[in-house]
C-alpha positions as CSV (number, residue, x, y, z in Angstrom):
1,M,-7.9,7.7,-22.4
2,T,-5.5,4.7,-22.1
3,W,-2.1,6.3,-21.4
4,Q,-3.5,7.9,-18.3
5,F,-4.3,4.5,-16.9
6,S,-0.8,3.2,-17.6
7,L,0.8,6.3,-16.1
8,T,-1.3,6.0,-13.0
9,G,-0.4,2.4,-12.7
10,L,3.3,3.2,-13.1
11,L,3.2,5.8,-10.3
12,I,1.2,3.6,-7.9
13,G,3.4,0.6,-8.7
14,V,6.6,2.4,-7.8
15,L,5.0,3.7,-4.6
16,V,3.7,0.2,-3.5
17,G,7.0,-1.5,-4.4
18,L,8.9,1.1,-2.4
19,T,6.7,1.4,0.7
20,G,4.1,-1.4,0.5
21,M,1.5,1.3,1.0
22,G,-0.6,3.7,-1.0
23,G,-2.1,1.4,-3.6
24,G,-5.8,1.5,-2.7
25,S,-5.4,4.8,-0.8
26,L,-4.5,6.6,-3.9
27,M,-5.7,4.4,-6.8
28,T,-9.4,4.4,-5.8
29,P,-9.7,8.2,-5.4
30,I,-7.8,8.7,-8.7
31,L,-10.2,6.4,-10.6
32,V,-13.2,8.2,-9.1
33,L,-12.0,11.8,-9.3
34,F,-10.0,11.9,-12.4
35,L,-11.0,8.9,-14.5
36,G,-14.8,8.9,-14.1
37,F,-15.4,5.6,-12.3
38,S,-18.3,5.1,-9.9
39,P,-17.1,4.4,-6.3
40,T,-18.1,0.7,-6.4
41,A,-16.5,0.1,-9.8
42,A,-13.3,1.9,-8.7
43,I,-13.0,-0.2,-5.6
44,G,-13.6,-3.5,-7.5
45,T,-11.2,-2.5,-10.4
46,D,-8.5,-1.4,-7.9
47,I,-8.7,-4.6,-5.9
48,F,-8.6,-6.9,-8.9
49,H,-5.7,-4.9,-10.4
50,G,-3.9,-5.0,-7.1
51,A,-4.2,-8.8,-6.9
52,I,-2.3,-9.2,-10.1
53,F,0.4,-6.6,-9.8
54,K,1.1,-7.2,-6.1
55,S,1.6,-10.8,-7.0
56,V,4.5,-9.7,-9.1
57,G,5.8,-7.6,-6.3
58,A,5.4,-10.5,-3.8
59,V,7.5,-12.8,-6.0
60,R,10.2,-10.1,-6.1
61,Q,10.1,-9.4,-2.4
62,R,10.3,-13.1,-1.7
63,A,13.4,-13.3,-3.9
64,L,15.0,-10.4,-2.0
65,G,14.4,-12.2,1.4
66,N,12.0,-9.6,2.7
67,V,9.0,-11.8,3.4
68,K,7.9,-13.4,6.7
69,A,5.6,-16.0,5.1
70,R,4.2,-17.4,8.4
71,L,3.2,-14.0,9.6
72,S,1.4,-13.4,6.3
73,G,-0.4,-16.7,6.6
74,W,-1.7,-16.0,10.1
75,M,-3.0,-12.6,9.0
76,L,-4.6,-14.2,6.0
77,L,-6.6,-16.5,8.3
78,G,-8.5,-13.4,9.5
79,S,-8.4,-11.2,6.5
80,A,-9.6,-13.6,3.7
81,P,-13.1,-14.3,5.1
82,M,-13.6,-10.8,6.3
83,S,-12.6,-9.3,2.9
84,L,-15.5,-11.2,1.4
85,A,-17.8,-9.8,4.1
86,G,-16.6,-6.3,3.2
87,V,-17.3,-6.9,-0.5
88,A,-20.8,-8.0,0.3
89,V,-21.5,-5.0,2.5
90,A,-20.0,-2.6,-0.1
91,T,-22.2,-4.0,-2.9
92,W,-25.3,-3.9,-0.6
93,L,-24.7,-0.3,0.5
94,E,-24.1,0.8,-3.1
95,S,-27.3,-0.8,-4.4
96,R,-29.3,0.6,-1.4
97,Y,-27.9,4.1,-0.7
98,G,-25.6,4.9,-3.7
99,G,-22.1,6.5,-3.3
100,G,-22.9,8.7,-0.3
101,V,-22.1,6.0,2.3
102,E,-18.7,5.3,0.7
103,S,-17.9,9.0,0.6
104,V,-18.5,9.4,4.3
105,G,-16.6,6.2,5.1
106,G,-13.7,7.4,3.0
107,K,-13.5,10.6,5.0
108,V,-13.6,8.8,8.3
109,L,-10.8,6.5,7.1
110,G,-8.9,9.5,5.8
111,V,-8.8,11.0,9.3
112,A,-7.5,7.8,10.7
113,L,-4.8,7.6,8.1
114,L,-3.8,11.2,8.6
115,V,-3.4,10.7,12.4
116,G,-1.6,7.4,11.9
117,G,0.8,8.9,9.3
118,L,1.6,11.9,11.5
119,G,2.2,9.6,14.5
120,L,4.5,7.3,12.5
121,L,6.4,10.4,11.2
122,A,6.9,11.6,14.7
123,K,8.0,8.2,15.9
124,S,10.6,8.0,13.0
125,F,12.4,11.0,14.4
126,F,11.8,10.8,18.1
127,G,11.1,7.2,18.9
128,P,13.6,4.5,19.8
129,G,15.3,3.0,16.7
130,G,17.5,0.2,18.0
131,A,14.9,-2.6,18.5
132,R,14.2,-3.5,14.9
133,Q,15.5,-6.9,13.6
134,D,15.2,-9.4,10.7
135,A,14.3,-12.5,12.7
136,L,10.9,-13.1,14.2
137,K,9.8,-16.1,16.3
138,L,6.0,-16.1,16.3
139,T,4.6,-16.7,19.8
140,R,1.0,-17.5,20.6
141,R,0.4,-13.9,21.3
142,D,2.0,-12.9,18.0
143,R,-0.3,-15.2,16.1
144,V,-3.4,-14.0,17.9
145,I,-2.4,-10.4,17.1
146,A,-1.8,-11.3,13.4
147,I,-5.3,-12.9,13.1
148,A,-6.9,-9.9,14.8
149,I,-5.0,-7.5,12.4
150,G,-6.3,-9.6,9.4
151,F,-9.8,-9.7,10.8
152,F,-10.3,-5.9,10.9
153,G,-8.0,-5.0,8.0
154,G,-9.6,-7.6,5.7
155,F,-13.1,-6.1,6.2
156,I,-11.7,-2.6,5.5
157,V,-10.0,-3.8,2.3
158,G,-13.1,-5.5,1.0
159,L,-15.3,-2.6,1.8
160,T,-13.2,0.3,0.5
161,S,-10.1,-1.2,-1.2
162,V,-8.0,1.0,1.2
163,G,-5.9,-0.7,3.8
164,S,-4.1,-3.6,2.1
165,G,-0.8,-1.6,2.6
166,V,-1.8,1.3,4.8
167,F,-3.5,-0.6,7.6
168,F,-1.4,-3.8,7.6
169,G,1.9,-2.0,7.1
170,L,1.3,0.4,10.0
171,T,0.1,-2.2,12.4
172,M,3.0,-4.6,11.7
173,L,5.4,-1.7,12.4
174,L,3.8,-1.2,15.7
175,A,3.2,-4.8,16.7
176,Y,6.4,-6.6,15.6
177,P,10.1,-5.6,16.0
178,L,10.8,-6.0,12.2
179,R,12.8,-3.7,10.0
180,S,10.8,-1.6,7.6
181,S,12.0,-3.6,4.5
182,K,10.7,-6.8,6.1
183,V,7.4,-5.1,6.9
184,V,7.1,-3.9,3.3
185,G,7.9,-7.4,1.9
186,T,5.6,-9.2,4.2
187,D,2.8,-6.8,3.7
188,I,3.0,-7.0,-0.2
189,F,3.1,-10.9,0.1
190,H,0.0,-10.9,2.3
191,A,-1.8,-8.3,0.3
192,A,-1.3,-10.3,-3.0
193,A,-3.2,-13.3,-1.5
194,L,-5.8,-11.2,0.2
195,L,-6.6,-9.2,-2.9
196,W,-7.1,-12.3,-5.0
197,V,-9.9,-13.3,-2.5
198,A,-11.5,-9.9,-2.4
199,G,-11.0,-9.4,-6.2
200,A,-12.8,-12.6,-7.0
201,G,-15.7,-11.4,-4.9
202,H,-15.9,-8.2,-6.8
203,V,-15.7,-10.0,-10.2
204,V,-18.6,-12.1,-9.2
205,A,-20.5,-9.0,-8.1
206,G,-19.8,-7.3,-11.5
207,N,-17.7,-4.4,-10.0
208,V,-14.5,-4.9,-12.1
209,D,-13.7,-3.0,-15.4
210,L,-11.3,-5.6,-17.0
211,P,-10.0,-3.4,-19.9
212,A,-9.0,-0.7,-17.3
213,V,-7.2,-3.4,-15.3
214,G,-5.2,-4.3,-18.3
215,W,-4.1,-0.8,-19.0
216,L,-3.2,-0.2,-15.4
217,L,-1.1,-3.3,-15.3
218,I,1.0,-2.0,-18.3
219,G,2.4,0.7,-15.9
220,S,2.1,-0.9,-12.5
221,I,4.0,-4.2,-13.1
222,P,7.3,-2.4,-14.1
223,G,6.6,0.2,-11.4
224,I,6.4,-2.3,-8.6
225,L,9.6,-4.1,-9.8
226,I,11.5,-0.8,-9.8
227,G,10.1,0.2,-6.4
228,S,10.8,-3.3,-4.9
229,Q,14.5,-3.0,-5.9
230,F,14.9,0.3,-4.0
231,T,13.4,-0.9,-0.7
232,V,16.7,-2.7,0.2
233,R,18.9,0.4,-0.6
234,I,17.1,3.1,1.3
235,P,18.2,3.8,4.9
236,E,15.8,2.6,7.7
237,R,14.7,6.1,8.8
238,T,14.3,7.3,5.3
239,L,12.0,4.4,4.4
240,R,9.9,5.0,7.6
241,V,9.5,8.6,6.6
242,V,8.3,7.5,3.2
243,L,5.8,5.2,4.8
244,A,4.5,7.9,7.1
245,S,4.3,10.4,4.2
246,T,2.3,7.9,2.2
247,L,-0.2,7.5,5.0
248,T,-0.5,11.3,5.5
249,L,-1.0,12.0,1.8
250,S,-3.6,9.2,1.5
251,G,-5.5,10.6,4.5
252,V,-5.5,14.1,3.0
253,K,-6.7,12.8,-0.3
254,L,-9.5,10.8,1.2
255,I,-10.7,13.6,3.4
256,D,-10.8,15.8,0.3
257,L,-9.9,19.0,1.9
258,P,-10.0,22.2,-0.2
259,G,-6.9,22.2,-2.4
260,S,-6.0,18.7,-1.4
261,T,-5.5,17.5,-5.0
262,I,-2.8,20.2,-5.7
263,A,-1.2,19.7,-2.3
264,V,-0.9,15.9,-2.8
265,S,0.4,16.4,-6.4
266,V,3.1,18.9,-5.2
267,A,4.1,16.7,-2.3
268,L,4.4,13.6,-4.5
269,A,6.5,15.5,-7.0
270,A,8.7,16.9,-4.2
271,G,9.1,13.4,-2.7
272,L,10.0,11.9,-6.0
273,V,12.7,14.6,-6.6
274,T,14.0,14.1,-3.1
275,L,14.2,10.4,-3.5
276,C,16.0,10.6,-6.8
277,A,18.5,13.0,-5.2
278,I,19.1,10.6,-2.3
279,L,19.7,7.7,-4.6
280,L,21.9,9.8,-6.9
281,A,24.0,11.0,-3.9
282,R,24.4,7.5,-2.6
283,G,25.4,6.2,-6.0
284,L,28.0,9.0,-6.4
285,A,29.4,8.2,-2.9
286,R,29.8,4.5,-3.7
287,A,31.5,5.4,-7.0
288,R,33.9,7.7,-5.3
289,A,34.6,5.1,-2.6
290,G,35.3,2.5,-5.4
291,Q,37.7,4.9,-7.1
292,S,39.5,5.6,-3.8
293,A,39.8,1.9,-3.1
294,S,41.3,1.1,-6.5
295,R,44.0,3.7,-6.2
């Protein structure tokens, strides 16, 4: 069962490259529910895999000019040590109580993601849209907020593997007046560094399936390169809707409501078809404009 790993990696890679979110939120449940991993092994494998493939995405986002490196650095000051604390707690809980604690924690986090996704979706349509910008001068308050975001988010990532994109992406959208493409790039850049720290902790703890990581990377590396290219072409509101939809679907999956697997699969398929239609329509419009200009 190797092609399933690569296909999963491809889908997750495109999603992360496009939105900066959804990697741990979807990868860990997929490994547990469909590929037979224990919760702790799924978390460790997902985090170590994410460290490698998000590094590829981080290089691409940096080349596209979508990374606020100083903001990433301030978040990392809080997230790196707390991710190791999360790894230690996850390993201790698994050895003492088994997978039940992680299941309950996943449902609690799923509710939070669902509420956050619906809130961001509403804000995309009804909130003010003119304050977003590319430049960001970090004040003392901004740096304190960044460290606080990293402090709480890092622990969540180390404990559950969820949050490297979901938590950080959402909080940056709310805390800083940056365009979505800048949030995506900065989030992937920060997540790459954070996941190397947490991933090393899981390797030491023996929670990583290295062969599975290799097969996942075969799909996820080209996937994140493809998705990263599209982030600069999609309109701001469309990208924010994609971000919100990813949060909502992640929450539904973690809560594990009856029929959630079918609902998430249908929603992802519909979203992919819609995205392809948007990109095709924009491509045809540019081609027609080019033909009109040449006449």
